[in-house]
N, C-alpha and C positions, 0 to 999 in steps of 0.2 A: 587841585582846586583850593583857593584861599576864600574861606567863608567872609573875611574882612573885605574883600572886593565885590562882594553881592549887592552892596547898597551905599550909597553916598550920603544918604539922609539918616538911616537907622543903623545901629549897632547890632551887627549879626555875631551871635556866638553859640557855640555848642550847649545843647541842654543836657542835664544830667538828672538823675534821681532826685536831686536837690529842689529842681523846679517843678517836679511833678505837680504839688498843691497849685502852683500858678499856671500850668498847662491845663489842669482840670479845670479851673475857673474859666479859662478862656474857651473851652470845649463846651462848658455848661452854657455859656452865651449863645451857642449856636444849636439849638435844639433842632431846628429844621433840618440840619445836615443829619442828624442820627435818625429823623423820621424815615429818611431815605436808605440809610446805611447803618442799620443796628449792628451791634448794641451801643447804647449809650455808653460814654466814657466813664470809666472809674480810674482810680489810681492803679489798679492792677493791669486793666487794658492799655493805658498808657506806657506802663513798664515794659509790657510785652511789646508794644509796638517800637519802643526805642530799641529794639534788638532783633525786630522781624526782618528777615532777609529773603529775596527771591531765590530760586535755585540757582547755584553755581556761584553766589556770591559770598563776599566775606564782610567783615566789619569794616575793614579798610575801604570798602567802596561805598559805605553807608554815612550819610551826614543828617544827623538830628538836630536842627538848629532853629533857633528862633531871632527874631527883629526886635529890638528893643528901643524904645522912646525913653531914655533915662532908664528908670527901674521899671517900667511897665512894658509887659509883653504884647506886642502888636501882632506878630503872625507867627505860626509854626510852619515848618517845612521839613519833610522827610524826603531827602534825595539819594538817589542811588546811581552812583556813576557807572557807566558803561554798561548799561541794560536798556533794552534786551540785546543790544550790540555795542561794540567799541565805541562807536560815534554817538551814542545817544546817551543822555541823563533822563534819570526817570523821576518823576515828581509823585511819591507814593502818597503824600498826603500835605495838603496846604489849608491851613485855616486861618482866619482874621479875628482879631478881637472885636467884638460887636461894637464897642465905641469907636472904631476907627473904620468900619464899613459904611459904604455910600459917599466916600470922598475922593476916591481915585488912587487910594494909597495901597490897594492890594494890587491893581494894575502897574503902580509905580514900581512895587517891589518886584513883581514878575518882569518888569521890563528891565529892571537893574539886573535879575539873576540871568535874563536871556543874554544881556551883553557881557556880563562876566563869564558865563558858560560857553559863549561862541568862541573863546580863546582856546577851548580844549574839545568842543563838540560841535557836531553839525546839525544835532536835532534834540529837541526835548519832547518826551512823550508822558502822557498821563492816562488816568481813567476816570471817569465820573459815573455815578450811579444815573441809569437811564432816565429814572423819573424825577431827578433833581434838576428841574429848570433854572434854578438860580445858578447852578454849577455850570450847567451847559452853557448859559447865556454870557457868564463871566470868562470862560475858557474861549469861547467864539470871540469876544470883544478882544481878547488879548492875543489873538493871531493863530489861534490852535485850529485844526482842520480834522476831520474825521479821517482815519485810516480806513474804514470799512470792518474793522475788527470789533469784536465783542468778546466778553467773557462772562459766561452764565456761573453765577455764584448761587450759594443755598437759597438766600432771600431777595436776590436783585440780580439784574445784570448790569454789567460795567462795558461803557463804551469807551473805545480807545482813541486818543486825540495825540496830534502831534504838532510842534511847530518847527518850522526849519530855520536855522539860526544863521 
C-alpha cells in the first residue's frame, strides 16, 4: 500500500514522534470522542498507540499516518493491513481536526482510502464505541455495516463494522 495514493486532495504522510504535539492538539479538539473512549490523549498514550499492534501482526503491517492541508494536520489514521484476515484492512483509529469537521472532508478521506485500498483488499473493518452516536452515524454514512460482532472492553463495548470494497 502506498499512502500517497490515499487522497487526491490532501498529502498523506507517516507520522512519527516528532509530530506528537500536533497529534495531541488534534486529539484535544475532540473531547467528545474521549468521553466515550477513555482515557484522554496524552503524549504518552499517543506514542503507545503509534506502536500498538493486534495479535500476530508486526510493524510492517501498521500504518500510522496523517492527512495534511499544507502544514495543518487534517486527520489521523491508524491502519493495520491484513487484519483480522488477509483480505481486510483494519482502521484502528480515525480522527478529524475539529476545524475540518462538518464539511464532508472526513467522508472524502474515507472514500479516497476505500478506493486506494480496494486494489489490495476486499474489506475495511473498524470498531466504534457503542455509546458514541457521532461515530456510529459517520461510519454508517460512509457505507459501513454491522458485522454482528461486539468486543467488551473494561470501560465500554466496541461495535464492529465492515465495508465491502
